[in-house]
N, C-alpha and C positions, 0 to 999 in steps of 0.2 A: 504494500500500500504506500503510495506517495502522498506525503503531506504537503499541501500548498500553503505557503506563508505569504501573506500580502505585504507589499511595501506601502508606503504612505500614498503614493500615486494610485496604485491599484485599489487600496481601501477607499480613497475618495471617489473613484469611479464606481465602485460597488455601491457605496452608500448614497451617492448622488443619484444613481439609477434607481435604487430602492425608494428614495424619497420622491423622486420624480414620478415613479409609477404610482405611489401612494397619492400624490397630489392630482394625478390624472384619473384616480379612482379605478385603476386597472388592476384588479385583483389577480388576474393571471400573471401579469408582469411582476407584481409584488411577490407572489409565491415563487416565481422563477429565480429570485435572488436567495431563496431559502432551500435548505436541504429537505429531502422528503420527510425526514423524521424531526423537523424543527420543533423546538420547545418554545412556545410563544406565551409570554405572561403579560396580560393586559388588565388594568384595574377594572375595566367595565365588562370584559368577557371572561375573565378568570384565566386559568392555566390550561393551555391547549397543547395537544401533542399531535404533530404531523400536519402536513399541508391540508389534508381533507378537513380536519377539525378547525383549522384557521379559516378555511373557506366557508364552512358552515356557520361559524360564530362571529366573524368579523362584521360588525354592524355600523361602523363609523361612517361609511360612505352613504348609507341610507339616512342616518341621523343628521349628518352635516354635508349635504350634497355639494356645497360650495367651499368646503374646507380647503385651506392652503397652508403650506409651510412657508413662512417667510424665508426666502432663499438667502437673504443677508443676515438672517438670525440663526442659521445652522452652523455649528462648529463641531469638528470631529477631533477625537483623541484616540490614540492607538497605543496598545501595550508594546513594550520593547521587543517582545517575541513575535508580534504580528498576529496573534491568535485571539485577541480581545480588542474591542473598541467601544467608544461611547460617542454619542452625539447630543448636543444640546439643541433645542429647537423652540420655535414659537408657532402655535397653530391658531388660526382664526377661521371663523365660519359662522353659519347661521343654523340653529337647530330647527330644521324644516321637516324632519322625519323622526320616527320613534327611535329611542336608544334602548333596544331590547335584545339581550338582557342589559340591564336589570329591569326594564319596564317603564322607562320615562317616556312621556308623550311629548310631541313637538311643542315648542314655545314660540317659534319663529323669531326668537331673540338671538343676538350675537353672542359668540364665545370668543375668548382670547386667553389662551392657556400656554404657559411655558412648562417645559419638561425636559427630560433626558431619556435616551434609549441606551441600553447596554446590550452589547452584541458579543457573542462568542462565535468564532469563525472556524469553519472546517472545509477544506478542499475548495477554498475561494468563495464559499457561500455562507450565509447566516445559519448557524445551527441552533442558536439560542438567542431569542429577542425578548428583552424585558423593557416594558414601557413604564416610566415613572413620572407621575405628575400629581399635583394637589387635587385629589378627588373632591375634597371639601369645597375648594374654589370653583370647580366645575359645577358642583351641586348648587352653589349660590348663583352662578351665572345662568343655570337652566331652571331656576326657581324651585329646586328640590329641597334646598336648605335656606333658612332665613339669613339675611345679611346681618352683620354684627351691629348691635345697637337698635335693631328694629323691634317693633312690638312683638313679632313672632319669636325673635331671638330671646327676648326677656321672658316670654311665656315658656319657651323651651328650657331656659335656665331654672325657672321656678319648678317646672314639672320634674326635671332631673333631680333637683334638691329634695322634693317630696319623695320621689322613688328611693333616693339614697337613704334618707332618714328612715323610711319604712323598712328597707332592707337591713339597715344596721341596728334595728331594735332587738 
């Protein structure tokens, strides 16, 4: 078995292509950058094993049909041995479709989220993809969680306090 180790240029080409396919909402092209047995960790879809599972569960294109990665906002980092990488990014879009799982309905409101992706690479492809972002912030932007200081936020704080006191009796 030959192990393919990417240099910085090859890594940039791989991840640029991957993010471009994502921005074009081309799921076939996204998956072409992944190994058949890819491990995909997504805060909204959970932990997925293999291309078929990713294809079945990836819902971000339906939920945010106009989503874009700011091309000037993406930065790549690579391990010295060329087998791991990370990218920071900014994603914008409009929630015009359902986000299911977990079951959120469209708000037709904008989102603006920053996050990172962690990659493990094997044979020139992504074998492990971990998406990391502030799910609480996304929840606030899609009206699933109250904004800090709002009436709903204050009610949630009171309810949590009541539950904690009851539990601690």
